[in-house]
N, C-alpha and C positions, 0 to 999 in steps of 0.2 A: 082674538085674542092679543094683547100688546106682546112683544118679545121683550124679555127682560135682558138689560145689555151687560155682558160679561165684563171683567176686567180688561180684557185684550180688546173689546168693542170700545171701551172708554178711551184706552190708550191711542186707538186708531183714530177716534173723533177728536181728541185733543192734537193730537199731530195733523189732522185736517185743520183745524181751527189755526193752529200755528203756521201752517202754509198758506191760510186763504188770503187772496189778493183783491177780491171784490168787496162789497158791502155786505156785511156780516148781519143776517136775522136769523132767526130760529125757524122759520119756515123754509128758507133756501138751506139752511143747516141739515133741516131734516129731510130734505129732497136728496143733498148730496150724501147723506148717511145711507140711504136706501141701497145704493149699488157696494156699499163698504161693508156692511152688516147684515144683508140680505134681505132687510124689511125697512120700511120706512117708519121710523119712530116718531110717536106724536111730540111735540115741543114739550109736553108736560113730563116727558120719561127725560130727556135731554137735561131740562131744566132740574130735575130732581137728583141729578149726580153732581156734586160739590165740585169735582174737577171740571168737568165739562162748563159748567154756570161760572166758575171763577176764570177760566182761560176765556170763554166767550166775552165777559165782561172786560178782561184785560186787555183782549185784542179790539173790542170796540173802542173803548177809552183811547187806545194808542193810535188808531185810525183818526179818531176825532182831532188830537193833538196834532197829528201831522197835516192833516186840511187845515187845522188853524194856523199852522206856522205857515203854510203854503200863501194863505189870504194875507198873512201879517207882510210877507216880502212883495207882495204885490202892491201893497197900499204905500 
């Protein structure tokens, strides 16, 4: 049975997303979460929490913008 995330777990995962330096995806995030919350949550669990979903989306968009700026500088 899947573990329900506590507010502490959610805060830990939001901090993880904030400090993430590589390409971020749900599966990679689930793998990284396992060592922090004690069990590997499925992506549906992470996606069901508004804070995690919003922060993940923000992080992905900021990474895309940074990559786009790098490409523009090279052109």
